[in-house]
N, C-alpha and C positions, 0 to 999 in steps of 0.2 A: 176399432179406432173410434173414440168419441167424436161426435159432431161438434165443430167449433161454435162458440156462442156468437151472438150478433155483433158484439164489439170486436171480437177477433176477426170476423169476416169483413167488417167495415174497414178495419185497419189494414187488412191484407189487400183489399180492393184499392184503398187510397194510396198504399205504398207502391202499387203496381202502375199507377198513373205517372206518365212522363211529364209532369208539370209540378211546379213548386206549390205546395199547399200549406197554408198557415191558418189555424183556427184558434180563436180566443173566446173566453167566456165574456159575460156582460161587464166584468170589471177590467177586461183587457189582459187577463192572465192566459198564457199559452196552454191550450189543452191538446193541440195536435200540431205536429211539425214534421213533414216527411223528409226523407233523405235528399230528395231533389232540391228542396228549399235550402237545406243545409249546405249542399254543394254550391248553390248560387251565392249564398251569403258568406261562404268561407268559414262556416261554423260547424259545430257538432250538434246533433239533435238534442243531447242532454244539456247543452249550454243554453237552450232556449225553452224547453219544456218546463212548465211550472213558474216561469218568470213573466213579468209584465213586458209586453213587446216594446214599450218605449225605453225600458231599462237596457234592452238588448240592442236597440237601434237609437242611440242618443241624438243623432242628427235630425230625427223626426220629432214632430210636436203634435199636439192634439189638433192643430189647425192643418198641418201638412200631411198627416198620415191618413191613408185611405181607410184603414181599419177603424181608426178613431172616428172619422166622419160618418161611417156607416153605423157604428154603435150609437152615435148621437142622433142621427136623422132617421134611422130605420129604412133608408132608401139605398138600393143597390147602386154601385158605380161600375161602369163597364169600360174596359180598355183605357184605363187612366195611366198616363206616363208618370213614373215616380223615380227620383234619384235620391239615394240615401247612403249613409256611411254606417257600416256595422260596428260592432264593439271593438273590432280589431283595426279600425281605421281604413277599411277597404270600401271604395265607392262602388255602388251597385246601381245599374240601370234596369228598370223593369217596366213592363206594361201589365197592369193589374186589373182583374175583375174581382170585385169585393161584394159579397152578398150578406145580408143580415140573416141570422138564425132566429126565427120567430117561434115562440111557443105560446099558444093562446093569446096572440096579439102582442106579447111582450118580447123585448129583445133578450134572448138568452145568450147571444154571442154573435160572432161574425166569422166568415171564412173567406180567405183570400187565395185566388189562383193567379200565379204570377209567371210571366214569361221573361226570362233573363235576356236582356239586350246588351249587356255589358260588353261582350266580345264584339258584337256587331258594331256598336258605336265606336269602340276602340279602333277596330279595323278601318271604319269609315274615316275617322279623324286622322289615322296614319296615312290613308290615301290622300286626303286633303293636303297634309303636310308634305307628302312626297311630291304631289303635283306642284306645289308652290316651289319646292327646291328645284325640281326639274325645269320649271319655267325660268327661274333665275339663272340656272346653269346654261340653258340653251340660249338665253338672251345674251349672257356674258360671252359665250363662245362664238355665236354666229349672228346674233341679233334676231334670231327666229325662235319664238316660243310656241309655235303651233304644234299640236299633237295630231293633226290631220295628215293622212298619207295618200288618200285617194284623190284623183283628179278626174276631169271629164273624160280623159283618154281611157280611164279604167272602166267606164260604163260601156260595155260591149253589147251592141244590139243591131238587129236588122228590122226591128219593130218600129212602125211609124209613131206610136204613142210614146215609146221611150225616147225616140229621136226628138220628139217635140219637147220632152222633159229636158233633154240636153240643150236644145235651142233656147228654152225659157231660162235655164240656169245662166246661160251666157248673158241674157238680157237683164236679169234681176240681181246678179251676184253683187254688184257694187252699190246697191241700195242698202239701207239699214232696216228695211221693213221686216217684221217678223214673218216666219214661214211655217206652214203646217204641211207635213208629209203623211199620207195614209197609204198603207200597204200591208198585206198579210206578212206574217213572220217569215223571214228568209228572202223577201223580194229584193232587198238591197237598199233599204231606207237610209242606213248610215253611209253607204257609198254615195248616195245622192247628196246627203247633208255635207259630207266632207268635200265633195266636189264643189258645192256652193261656196264653202269657206275658202277653198284654195283658188277659186276663180275670182275672189273678191279682193278689195284693197286691205282686208283684214288677214290675208294669207300668212303674214309673218307674226301675227298676234296669236294669243292663246286660243286653242280649240279645246273645250271642256265638255265631256259627255257624261250624262247621268241617267241610268234607268230608274224611273220613278217607282217601278214595282219592286225594286230590289231592297228597299229600306222601309222600316216602319215609319208612320207619319211623324212621330215626335223627332226622330233622328233626321228624316228627310228635311224638315223645316230648318233645323240648325245647320245641316250640311249646305243647304241652298243660301241661307242668309247670314250665317256666321253667328258667333256668340261673343258676349263680353263677360269678363270675370265678375263673379258674384251674381249673375242673373239667375242662376239656380245652383243647387249644391254640386260642387265639383267643377263648375264651368270655368273656362279660361278664355282669354282673348284669342279668338281664332277667326280668320276670314272664311267666308263661305264661297260657294262656287261662282256667285255673281261677281265677287271681287277678284277671284282668280281669273275669270274670263274677261275682265275689264279691257276694253279695246278690241276684243275678239268675238268669238261665237260660243254660246252656251246651247248645247243640244240636249233636250229633255225627251227621252224616249219613253214610250208607253205613258204618255201624259194623262191618259184616261184612268190610270191607277193612282194618280195624285189626289189626296183628300180635297174635298171641295173648299175647305177653309184655306188651304194653302194655295189652291187655284185662285182664290180671291186676292191673296197677297201678290201672286204672280201677275194678275191682271193690272194691279196698281203699278207694279214695276214697269210693265209694258207701256202704260199710259204716260208715266212721268220720268222713268229712268232712275228713280230714287229707291234705295233700299235702307232698311234699318236692321242692324244685328239684333238678335234676341236679347232683350234686357237693356238695350242701348237707349239713350235719350237723344243722341244725335243721329242724323241721317247722312247718307252718302250718295252722291251722284255717280252712276256707272254708265259706261258706254258699251253695251252688250247687245249683239244681235241674237235674239232668241229664236231657236228653231225647235218646234215640237213635232212629235211623231205619234201616230195612232196605229195600232195593229188590228183595229176593228172599225167598221164604218162610222163616220162622225155622227150621222143622224141616230144610229143605234146607241152610241155612247151618251148622247144628249137625252134621248128618250129614257134610258135606264139610269139617268141621274149620275153618270160617271164623269161627265164633262159639262162644265158650265157653258151655257149658250153664248154668254157675252165673251168668255175667254175664246171660244171657238171662232167667233166672228172677228175678234181682234187678231188672232193668230193667222187666220186664213187670208190675210192681205195678199200673200203669195201662197198658192195651194198646188201641191203635186199629188197625183194619184199614181202609184206604181202598180201596174197590173200584175196579176199572178202569172207564173211561168206557163201554166196550162192554157192561158189566154194569149200567149205569144210564143207558140211552139217554133216559130221561125228563128227564135234566139237559141234554141237548143244546140244546133250545129256549131255556131261560132263560140258558144260558151264551152262546149265540150272540147273544142280545139284549144281554147284559152287555158282551161284547167289542165289538160294533158301537157301543154308546154310548161305550165307553172310547176307541175310535179315532176316532169322530166328534169328540170333545172334543180329542183330541190333534192330529188332522190338520186340524181345521176343516172337516169334511165333513158331509153330510146324507144318509147312507145309512139307509134305514128298515127293512131286513131282507134275507132271502134268498128267492128264488123257490122254488116247489114242487119243481122238479127238484133244486135244490141241497139242499134239506132231505131229500129221499129219499136222495140220495147220502150225506149225513151220517149218516142213520139206518142205512144198510147198511154203511158203512165200519167197519173193526175198530178204528181209532184206536190203533195200537201205541204212539204217543207220548202218548196220553191227553189230558187237558185242555190241557196245554202245547202239544201239536200242534194242537188245535182253535184255540187262540188265535193261533198262528203262521199258520194257514191263513186265518183272518179278517183278520189284519193284512196279509198279502200281498194278499188280494182288495181290501181297502180302499185300498191303494196304486194299484189299477188302476181304481177306480170313484169317481165324484164324488158321485152322488146316486141315489135310487131303490133298486131291489132288486139285490142281488148275484146274478149269474147264473153258469151253468156256464162262461161265457167268462172269468170272473174267478177261478174256483176252480181250484186246482191240487193235486189229490190224487195221491199216488205210485202210480197205476195206469195201465196202458197204454190201457184203454178205459173212459172215464168213464161212457159210456152203459150199459155192461154191468152196472155195479155197481148201477144204479138198480133193476134187475129182480131182483136177488139177494135171496133170503131170508136173514135174519140167523141164522147158525148159530153158537151159542156152545158151549163145552165142556159135555158132558153133565152132569158133576157140578155145575158152576156153575148150569146151567139147573134141575136137580132141586132144588138147595138153595134157589134163588130161588122156584121154584114152591111148594115146601113152606112156606117162610116166609110167602108171600102167602096161602096157604090157611089157615094157622094164625091169622094176623092177622084174616082175614075171619071165621073161625068165632068167635073171641073177641069181635070187634065185634058179630057177630050175637047172641051170647048175653050181651052186657054183661059180659064177663070171667069168666063162669062156666065153670070148667075142665071140670067134669063134663059139662055140656051141650055144650060145644065138642068134647070128645072123642067124644061120641055122634054129633054132626054129621059128624065126620071119619071115624068108623068105626074108631077106635083105642082101646085101653085108656087110662083116665085117667092111669095111671102113666107110660105112654109119652109122653103129651102133656106131663106135668110134667117128664119127663127132657129133652125137646126144648126146653122153655122155659128150664130151668136152663142147658142147653148154649148156647142162644142168648144168654142173659144174660151168661155167662162170656166168650163170644166178643166181645161188644160192649164189654167193659171193657178 
């Protein structure tokens, strides 16, 4: 079997890549166009090869085309959003990386690698339209347009810190101040956010949630702020999430995944309550309470340039930290009971609890997925048991030897353990002395000023 030549090998390699690739020569004539690009554009490879790319995509021009700009400037373009219409009249949304092909310093052509966002944008816009219709229907039927279902009663806890969160929600719910919630994945951030909304005077108004990591930057901006017809190719008049949430609450999850330039626009909205649709000349005033959430520590997000410091300080007017489940193991028992009752009702079963070995495993396990993982473990076990106690035969934790975990001591991070121990000692001393700081400091063997400082710090952290 003869060995394939370099051109054959190159074409085979490019054809195997799961990205749209379009290469043109210095005159703009297509010299390579793979089948993925053809699928994206709704064309056939032979309809594009050998033709000038502007003839195939007439909605583009020398000014708007990324390929044309790279041929002219010799400079690469990275992650550029582009909307265009192909020769068959179909609108395409892409994010392009376009690179010049240089031979001895001269432009021999350009190659473009494109990610198709058409379906993602269409689905996002359908979601926006559906949300708008649901809001109108709910308002017409019962005057309530809220999409929030959880309340303070749904936050089940024996933990002092979570109880403080509940107490603080009751105090701040009726203000319009922005809120920032930090907690690991699965700790229950949206539960807290919905409880804030439902405890407020906005409870009957819209509750709109958006995960900022779920959409590409170009689409996220239009989804948040809306668009006007003619602002870009294929654009229509469409309200964004801020308009949908007017009068209510907008929850932006994983806000550290939002591009910094959109964070700057969000900061302006927080400061003056005014939005401008993409391409619009007019502005609009909105009354929206914005709640942001982070799944990693704020200081780390700022240090890694994922979160603007000014946006962080503007959002954390009211701040909640939701501790991980491994740091509040006293909540495992009531949560297990809650989830068993929940799935008994859903599945029509009669499970009464977990046996001692299962409970020991639960207390020793680190729960990287937090409360959400515990719920999924219970749900899985309930599918395998009809009545009585859940046993180790029903429980599936991601460890190789379930029995070994039962005998392990729970080892938490030193800093977390020290902070928890200090907090418990201070609370016990204050309870013993009926809140007398001077006497409590004496019991703890520290200066009164030190105790006051720790109490102020603790109070600030709980806000």
